[in-house]
LOKEDREN-831413 format. One record per residue: residue number from 1; residue in three letters; chain; y, x, z of N, C-alpha, C in turn. Coordinates in steps of 0.02 Angstrom, whole numbers, plus 32768, in hexadecimal, padded with zeros to 4 digits. Atoms other than C-alpha are relative to their C-alpha. Example, Ala and Ser with C-alpha at 12.3 -4.5 7.8 and 13.67 -1.06 7.14 Angstrom:
2
PT    i   aa  ch   npy   npx   npz  capy  capx  capz   cpy   cpx   cpz
PT    1  ALA   A  7FC5  802D  8000  7F1F  8267  8186  803C  802D  8000
PT    2  SER   A  7FC5  7FD6  7FFD  7FCB  82AC  8165  8037  7FD9  8025
//
This chain:
187
PT    i   aa  ch   npy   npx   npz  capy  capx  capz   cpy   cpx   cpz
PT    1  MET   A  8001  7FBA  7FEC  597E  BD5E  EE68  8047  8015  8014
PT    2  GLU   A  7FBF  7FE9  7FE8  5A0C  BDA9  EECE  8013  8041  7FDE
PT    3  GLU   A  7FE8  7FC3  801F  5A77  BE2D  EE7B  8011  8035  8034
PT    4  TYR   A  7FEF  7FC9  7FD5  5A8F  BED8  EEC9  804A  8013  7FF6
PT    5  ILE   A  7FBB  7FE9  8002  5B3D  BF19  EEF1  7FFF  804C  7FF7
PT    6  LEU   A  7FFA  7FB8  8007  5B6C  BFC7  EEB5  8023  801D  803E
PT    7  ILE   A  7FE6  7FE1  7FC3  5B8C  C036  EF4B  8048  8017  7FF7
PT    8  SER   A  7FBC  7FE8  800D  5C28  C082  EEFC  8033  7FC7  8001
PT    9  THR   A  7FD3  803A  8001  5C71  BFD3  EEED  8017  7FEE  8046
PT   10  LEU   A  7FEC  800F  7FBC  5C76  BFC3  EFAB  8042  8022  8011
PT   11  ASN   A  7FC2  7FDB  7FF5  5CFC  C04A  EFB4  8039  7FE1  7FD8
PT   12  ASP   A  7FCD  801E  802B  5D5B  BFFC  EF23  8018  7FBD  801C
PT   13  PHE   A  7FF0  8042  7FE6  5D56  BF50  EF75  8031  8005  803B
PT   14  ILE   A  7FD2  7FF7  7FC8  5DA9  BF8E  F015  8045  8016  7FE7
PT   15  PHE   A  7FC0  7FE8  801B  5E2E  BFE9  EFB1  8027  7FC7  7FE0
PT   16  CYS   A  7FE1  8039  8022  5E53  BF54  EF41  7FCB  7FDC  7FD6
PT   17  PRO   A  8032  8025  8028  5DDD  BECD  EEFF  8012  7FFC  7FB6
PT   18  TYR   A  7FEA  8005  8046  5E46  BEC2  EE60  7FEF  8040  7FD9
PT   19  SER   A  8010  7FC2  8022  5E20  BF79  EE3A  7FBA  7FFE  7FE1
PT   20  ILE   A  8044  8008  801B  5D6A  BF47  EE1E  8004  7FDD  7FBC
PT   21  TYR   A  7FF4  8024  8040  5DA3  BECD  ED97  801D  8031  7FCC
PT   22  LEU   A  7FE1  7FD2  802F  5E13  BF51  ED47  7FCF  8036  7FE9
PT   23  HIS   A  8032  7FCD  8012  5D88  BFD2  ED4C  7FD1  7FE5  7FC9
PT   24  ASN   A  802E  801D  8031  5D15  BF5D  ECEC  8022  7FEF  7FBE
PT   25  VAL   A  7FDB  800F  803E  5D9B  BF29  EC6F  800A  803F  7FD7
PT   26  TYR   A  7FEE  7FC3  8025  5DC9  BFDC  EC42  7FC7  8031  7FF9
PT   27  LYS   A  8039  7FD3  8006  5D1B  C029  EC50  7FF1  800C  7FB6
PT   28  GLY   A  800F  7FF0  8045  5CF3  C084  EBAF  803D  8008  7FD4
PT   29  GLY   A  7FC2  7FF8  8027  5DA9  C08A  EB7A  8011  8049  7FF4
PT   30  GLU   A  7FE9  7FBD  8010  5E04  C121  EB38  8015  8023  8040
PT   31  GLU   A  7FF5  7FDF  7FBF  5E00  C19A  EBCD  8048  8018  8009
PT   32  ASP   A  7FBB  7FE7  7FFB  5EAC  C1E6  EBA7  8031  7FC8  8012
PT   33  LEU   A  7FD3  8039  7FF4  5EFB  C139  EBAF  7FF0  7FDB  8041
PT   34  VAL   A  8017  802A  7FC8  5E95  C0E9  EC3B  7FFC  8026  8042
PT   35  TYR   A  800F  7FDC  7FC1  5E69  C170  ECBB  803E  8024  801B
PT   36  ALA   A  7FCD  7FD9  7FDD  5EE4  C1B6  ED3A  7FE2  8044  8011
PT   37  VAL   A  8016  7FBC  7FF1  5EDA  C26E  ED6D  7FC6  8002  8032
PT   38  PRO   A  8038  7FFC  7FD1  5E6B  C250  EE07  7FBE  7FE9  7FE2
PT   39  GLN   A  803D  8019  801F  5DEF  C1EF  ED9E  7FE3  8035  7FD0
PT   40  VAL   A  8017  7FCB  802E  5DE5  C27B  ED1C  7FE1  8039  8029
PT   41  GLN   A  801A  7FCB  7FD5  5DCD  C2FD  EDA7  7FBE  7FEC  801F
PT   42  GLY   A  803D  8019  7FE1  5D4A  C293  EDFE  7FC6  7FFE  7FD0
PT   43  LYS   A  8034  8004  8033  5CEA  C276  ED5F  7FE7  8046  7FED
PT   44  ALA   A  8013  7FBB  8011  5CEC  C330  ED33  7FD8  8020  8038
PT   45  SER   A  8024  7FE1  7FC8  5CB3  C361  EDE1  7FBB  7FE2  800A
PT   46  HIS   A  8041  8020  7FF9  5C21  C2E9  EDD6  7FCF  8013  7FC8
PT   47  GLU   A  802B  7FF0  8039  5BDD  C32D  ED32  7FC1  8027  8014
PT   48  ALA   A  8039  7FD7  7FEC  5B6C  C3AF  ED85  7FCD  7FD5  8025
PT   49  ILE   A  802C  802D  7FDB  5B24  C328  EDF8  7FDE  7FD0  7FCF
PT   50  ASP   A  801B  8032  802E  5B0F  C2A6  ED6F  7FCF  801D  7FCE
PT   51  GLU   A  802C  7FDF  8031  5ABF  C322  ECF7  7FC9  8029  8022
PT   52  LYS   A  8033  7FDD  7FD8  5A52  C369  ED83  8000  804C  7FF4
PT   53  LYS   A  7FF7  7FB8  800A  5A98  C419  ED68  8020  8021  803C
PT   54  TYR   A  7FDD  7FE6  7FC5  5AE3  C42E  EE16  7FD8  8036  8023
PT   55  SER   A  8029  7FD2  7FDA  5A51  C489  EE64  7FBA  8005  7FE1
PT   56  SER   A  8045  7FF7  8017  59A9  C4D2  EE33  7FD0  8003  803B
PT   57  ARG   A  802B  7FFF  7FC4  5969  C4CE  EEE7  7FD3  7FC3  8000
PT   58  LYS   A  8031  8037  8001  58CC  C464  EEF3  800A  7FCF  803A
PT   59  ASP   A  7FF6  802C  7FC6  5900  C41E  EF9D  8042  7FD9  7FFB
PT   60  GLU   A  7FC2  8025  8009  59A6  C3D9  EF59  7FF9  7FCD  7FC9
PT   61  ILE   A  8003  8037  8030  59B0  C332  EF01  8047  7FEA  7FF1
PT   62  THR   A  7FBD  8016  8014  5A49  C2FE  EE9D  7FFA  7FC3  7FD3
PT   63  GLY   A  7FFB  8039  802E  5A7B  C25D  EE47  7FC6  7FD0  8002
PT   64  LEU   A  803A  802C  7FFA  59E6  C1F9  EE88  8017  7FB7  8002
PT   65  SER   A  7FF4  8048  7FFC  59EA  C13E  EE65  7FE0  7FE6  8040
PT   66  ILE   A  8017  8018  7FBF  59D9  C0E5  EF0C  800D  7FB5  8006
PT   67  TYR   A  7FF6  8048  7FF5  59CB  C032  EF4B  7FE8  7FED  8045
PT   68  SER   A  8018  801D  7FC2  59B2  BFC9  EFE5  7FF5  7FB5  7FF5
PT   69  ASN   A  800F  8048  8005  595A  BF22  EFDB  801F  7FDB  803B
PT   70  GLU   A  7FE6  8020  7FC4  5991  BEFC  F08D  804B  7FF2  7FFB
PT   71  LEU   A  7FB8  8009  8005  5A4B  BF15  F06A  8017  7FE3  7FBD
PT   72  GLY   A  7FED  8019  8042  5A4A  BEE1  EFB3  8031  802C  7FDC
PT   73  ILE   A  7FD3  7FD0  8020  5AA1  BF7F  EF78  7FD8  8034  7FD8
PT   74  MET   A  801F  7FCC  8029  5A7D  C006  EEF8  8036  8030  7FE8
PT   75  GLY   A  7FD1  7FD1  801C  5ACD  C09F  EEAD  7FE0  8043  7FF6
PT   76  LYS   A  8018  7FBB  8005  5ABD  C15B  EEA2  801D  8028  8039
PT   77  MET   A  7FE7  7FD2  7FCD  5ACB  C1DD  EF28  8012  8041  7FDD
PT   78  ASP   A  7FEB  7FC1  801F  5B1C  C285  EF07  7FCF  8039  800E
PT   79  LEU   A  8028  7FC5  7FEF  5AB9  C308  EF67  7FD9  7FF5  8040
PT   80  TYR   A  802A  8001  7FC5  5A27  C30A  EFDF  7FE1  8045  8007
PT   81  LYS   A  801D  7FBF  7FF1  59F9  C3B0  F02D  7FC3  7FF5  802C
PT   82  GLY   A  803E  8010  7FDE  5943  C39A  F05D  7FF1  802C  803C
PT   83  LYS   A  800E  7FD2  7FC9  5932  C434  F0CA  802A  7FEE  803D
PT   84  GLU   A  7FD2  8012  7FC9  59C9  C3FF  F133  7FFD  7FB6  8011
PT   85  LYS   A  8002  804A  7FF9  59A2  C344  F121  8048  7FE4  8003
PT   86  GLN   A  7FB9  8012  8002  5A59  C32D  F0F2  8013  7FDC  7FBF
PT   87  LEU   A  7FE6  8027  8039  5AA8  C2AB  F080  804B  800E  7FFA
PT   88  ILE   A  7FBA  7FEC  800B  5B4F  C2E0  F034  801E  7FD7  7FC7
PT   89  GLU   A  7FD8  8022  8034  5BCF  C278  EFD5  8038  802F  7FEC
PT   90  ARG   A  7FCF  7FD1  8019  5C3A  C2E9  EF69  803D  7FDB  7FE5
PT   91  LYS   A  7FC1  8019  8019  5CF1  C2C2  EF46  8028  803B  7FE6
PT   92  TYR   A  7FD8  7FC8  8019  5D67  C32B  EEDE  8033  8015  8034
PT   93  GLN   A  7FCE  7FF2  7FCE  5DF2  C31E  EF5D  7FF8  7FCF  8039
PT   94  LEU   A  800B  802A  7FC5  5DE8  C2DB  F00E  8032  8013  8036
PT   95  ASN   A  7FCE  7FF3  7FCC  5E83  C2D6  F07B  7FF5  7FD3  803D
PT   96  THR   A  800E  8031  7FCC  5E53  C23B  F0DE  7FBE  7FDE  7FEE
PT   97  ILE   A  803E  8024  800D  5DAA  C1E8  F0F1  800D  7FB7  8014
PT   98  TYR   A  7FF2  8047  7FF6  5DBF  C12C  F0DE  7FC0  7FD9  8010
PT   99  GLN   A  8039  8029  7FEC  5D4E  C0A2  F120  7FD3  7FEF  7FC5
PT  100  GLY   A  8027  800F  803B  5D17  C074  F070  7FD2  803A  7FEC
PT  101  GLN   A  8029  7FC5  800F  5CD9  C126  F054  7FC7  8006  8032
PT  102  ILE   A  8035  7FFE  7FCD  5C7A  C11E  F0F8  7FCB  7FCC  7FF1
PT  103  TYR   A  8030  8034  8013  5C2A  C079  F0C3  7FD4  8018  7FC6
PT  104  GLN   A  8024  7FE5  803A  5BF9  C0CE  F020  7FC9  8031  8018
PT  105  LEU   A  8031  7FCF  7FE8  5BA3  C15D  F07D  7FCB  7FDE  802C
PT  106  TRP   A  8031  8026  7FD9  5B52  C0E6  F0FA  7FD0  7FDB  7FD3
PT  107  GLY   A  802B  8023  802F  5B11  C080  F068  7FCC  802E  7FE1
PT  108  GLN   A  802F  7FCF  801B  5AC4  C11B  F01A  7FCC  8013  8034
PT  109  TYR   A  802D  7FEE  7FC9  5A79  C14A  F0C2  7FCA  7FCB  8009
PT  110  PHE   A  8031  8035  7FF4  5A26  C0A0  F0DD  7FD1  7FF7  7FC4
PT  111  CYS   A  802C  8002  803C  59E5  C09E  F029  7FCB  8035  8004
PT  112  MET   A  802F  7FC8  7FFF  5996  C148  F03B  7FCE  7FFA  8039
PT  113  LYS   A  802E  800A  7FC8  594D  C120  F0E6  7FCB  7FCC  7FED
PT  114  GLU   A  802E  8034  8016  58FF  C082  F09E  7FCF  801B  7FCC
PT  115  MET   A  802A  7FE2  8034  58BA  C0EB  F00F  7FD2  8037  801D
PT  116  GLY   A  802E  7FD1  7FE0  5864  C160  F08D  801B  8046  800B
PT  117  TYR   A  7FE3  7FBE  7FF6  58DC  C1F4  F097  8014  8009  804A
PT  118  GLU   A  7FEA  7FEF  7FBD  58FC  C24B  F13D  8047  801C  7FFB
PT  119  ILE   A  7FBB  7FE8  8001  59B6  C263  F15D  8017  8008  8048
PT  120  ASP   A  7FE6  7FF1  7FBD  59FB  C2B8  F1F8  804B  800C  8001
PT  121  LYS   A  7FB9  7FEF  8004  5AAA  C2E2  F1B9  8020  7FDF  7FC3
PT  122  LEU   A  7FD7  801B  8037  5B31  C291  F14F  8040  8028  7FFB
PT  123  ALA   A  7FC0  7FDC  8008  5BCB  C2E3  F106  8021  7FEC  7FBF
PT  124  PHE   A  7FD9  8000  803D  5C55  C2D7  F088  8010  8048  7FEF
PT  125  TYR   A  7FEF  7FBD  8016  5C7A  C371  F021  803B  7FFB  7FD0
PT  126  ALA   A  7FC5  7FFE  802C  5D26  C392  EFD4  7FFA  803C  7FD2
PT  127  ILE   A  800A  7FCB  8032  5D0E  C3F5  EF34  803F  802C  7FFA
PT  128  SER   A  7FC2  7FDA  800B  5DC6  C428  EF23  800E  8032  8038
PT  129  THR   A  7FF3  7FD3  7FC8  5DCA  C47A  EFD0  7FC1  8022  801A
PT  130  ASN   A  8040  7FE5  7FEA  5D12  C4A5  EFE5  7FF4  7FF4  804B
PT  131  LYS   A  8008  8011  7FB9  5D12  C44C  F08E  7FCE  7FC7  8008
PT  132  THR   A  8031  8034  7FEF  5C88  C3E4  F0DD  8019  7FDB  803E
PT  133  PHE   A  7FEB  802B  7FC9  5CAF  C352  F150  7FC4  7FD9  801A
PT  134  PRO   A  803A  8023  7FE5  5C1C  C31E  F1BD  8012  7FB9  8016
PT  135  ILE   A  7FF7  8046  7FED  5C08  C263  F1DD  7FC4  7FED  802C
PT  136  ASP   A  8036  8015  7FD4  5BA2  C215  F26A  7FCE  7FD4  7FDB
PT  137  ILE   A  8034  802D  801A  5AFD  C1C2  F23D  8011  7FB9  8019
PT  138  PRO   A  7FEE  8044  7FEA  5B1C  C105  F240  7FCF  7FE4  8034
PT  139  THR   A  8027  8021  7FCB  5AE0  C0A3  F2D7  7FEB  7FBA  7FE8
PT  140  GLU   A  8011  8046  8010  5A95  BFF4  F2D7  803F  7FD6  7FFC
PT  141  ALA   A  7FC0  8025  8003  5B44  BFB2  F2FC  8024  800F  7FBF
PT  142  ASN   A  7FE2  7FEF  8041  5B83  C011  F262  7FDD  7FDD  7FC7
PT  143  LYS   A  8026  8023  8034  5AF8  BFC4  F1FA  8014  7FB7  7FFF
PT  144  ASP   A  7FE9  8045  7FFC  5B2D  BF17  F237  8045  7FF9  7FE0
PT  145  GLU   A  7FBC  7FFF  801D  5BE2  BF42  F209  7FFC  8002  7FB4
PT  146  LEU   A  8008  7FFA  8048  5BAB  BF76  F15A  7FE4  7FBF  7FE3
PT  147  GLN   A  801D  803F  8018  5B41  BED8  F146  8035  7FC9  7FFE
PT  148  ASN   A  7FCA  8032  7FFE  5BD6  BE6C  F17A  8033  800C  7FC8
PT  149  PHE   A  7FD3  7FF0  8037  5C44  BEC8  F0FD  7FE2  7FEB  7FBD
PT  150  ILE   A  8021  8014  803E  5BC5  BEAC  F072  8001  7FB4  7FF9
PT  151  LYS   A  7FFC  8049  8000  5BC1  BDF4  F0A2  8046  7FE9  7FEB
PT  152  ARG   A  7FBB  8011  8014  5C81  BDEC  F094  800A  800E  7FB6
PT  153  PHE   A  7FFB  7FEF  8047  5C74  BE42  EFEB  7FE2  7FC8  7FD5
PT  154  LYS   A  8023  8034  8027  5BF8  BDC0  EFAC  8024  7FBD  8003
PT  155  GLN   A  7FDE  8040  7FF8  5C63  BD30  EFED  8048  8003  7FE7
PT  156  TYR   A  7FBB  7FF9  8017  5D06  BD72  EFA3  8011  7FCD  7FCB
PT  157  ASP   A  7FE8  8032  8030  5D69  BCEF  EF45  803A  8020  7FD8
PT  158  PRO   A  7FCD  7FDE  8028  5DCA  BD42  EEB6  803C  7FD4  7FF0
PT  159  THR   A  7FC7  802C  800E  5E3B  BCA9  EEA6  8033  8001  8039
PT  160  GLN   A  7FCF  7FFC  7FC9  5E8E  BCCB  EF4F  8035  8033  7FEE
PT  161  PRO   A  7FC9  7FD2  8011  5F37  BD22  EF46  7FF0  8048  8015
PT  162  LEU   A  800C  7FB9  7FF4  5F2E  BDDF  EF3D  8037  801C  802B
PT  163  GLN   A  7FD0  7FDF  7FD5  5F83  BE41  EFC7  8014  8042  7FDE
PT  164  VAL   A  7FE8  7FC4  8022  5FEC  BEC1  EF69  801F  802F  8034
PT  165  ASN   A  7FE6  7FCC  7FD3  600D  BF61  EFCB  801B  8037  7FD3
PT  166  SER   A  7FE3  7FD2  8031  6087  BFC9  EF66  7FED  8049  800E
PT  167  ASN   A  8015  7FBC  7FF1  6056  C06A  EFC2  7FBA  800D  7FE4
PT  168  LYS   A  8043  7FF8  801C  5FA0  C050  EF96  8003  7FFD  7FB4
PT  169  CYS   A  7FFE  800A  8049  5FCB  C014  EEE7  8018  803F  7FDB
PT  170  THR   A  7FE7  7FC5  8023  602E  C0B0  EEBA  7FCE  8039  8001
PT  171  HIS   A  8035  7FCE  7FFD  5F94  C117  EEE9  7FC0  7FE8  7FDD
PT  172  CYS   A  803A  801B  8023  5F1D  C0AA  EE86  7FFB  801F  7FBA
PT  173  ILE   A  8009  7FE2  8042  5ED3  C0F9  EDEB  800D  7FCE  7FC8
PT  174  TYR   A  7FF3  8033  8033  5EEE  C053  ED90  8047  7FE5  8003
PT  175  CYS   A  7FBC  801A  7FF6  5FA4  C03B  EDC6  8025  7FF4  7FBF
PT  176  ASN   A  7FDB  8006  803F  5FEC  C058  ED18  7FE3  7FC9  7FD3
PT  177  LEU   A  8020  8033  8029  5F73  BFD7  ECD1  7FFF  7FBC  8022
PT  178  CYS   A  8005  803C  7FD6  5F85  BF54  ED5B  803B  7FD2  7FF4
PT  179  ASP   A  7FCC  8032  800A  5FE6  BEB4  ED42  801A  7FE3  8042
PT  180  LYS   A  7FEC  801A  7FBD  6000  BE9A  EDFF  803B  8027  801D
PT  181  ILE   A  7FCB  7FD6  7FE4  6083  BF22  EE19  802A  801C  7FC7
PT  182  GLU   A  7FD0  7FEA  8034  611B  BF62  EDB9  800F  804B  8002
PT  183  THR   A  7FF1  7FB9  7FFA  6118  C01A  EDED  7FCB  802B  7FDE
PT  184  GLU   A  802F  7FCF  801C  60C4  C0B5  EDA7  7FD8  801F  8038
PT  185  ASN   A  8026  7FDD  7FCC  603B  C112  EE03  801E  8046  800B
PT  186  VAL   A  7FE4  7FC0  7FEE  6061  C1B8  EE56  7FE2  803A  7FD8
PT  187  TYR   A  8021  7FCA  8025  5FF2  C21A  EDDE  8024  800C  7FC0
//
């Protein structure tokens, strides 16, 4: 039986494959010692979604577990507005939209489509600024791109040397816990 990949891991993999390892090592640890400020803010902003207290509207779905047999991915989506047929990925802060975040939203889109949901619009929503950033619906070429990325993820060899990017590393929530770099994170 093939294992499913967590959709959120796709974004983490692009940022740094080693961060996935660190996330799993420190999961369940003392939050004050392990989590950086962005992680604490992100977790707090997700509480309403995770506890299904974000909305009482019957046409809005939050925190739905989703999967795609075709892509071999699974996870949870943040918000689906049924009346608007819109899928929204919420982030606490969003200054730049990175490719990994787009893969994450595309993954959610393809899962929900496979599960029978109609989606006409995609967006990111920045909680800290109350701004919505529309994203184009993925094309067949985008789906191929995502499938190729998932294939690269599955074929990743963790024994290969890690490319350390000090700019990325100082913005990593695990920087202070990482043995690959000698600097502190910016948080």
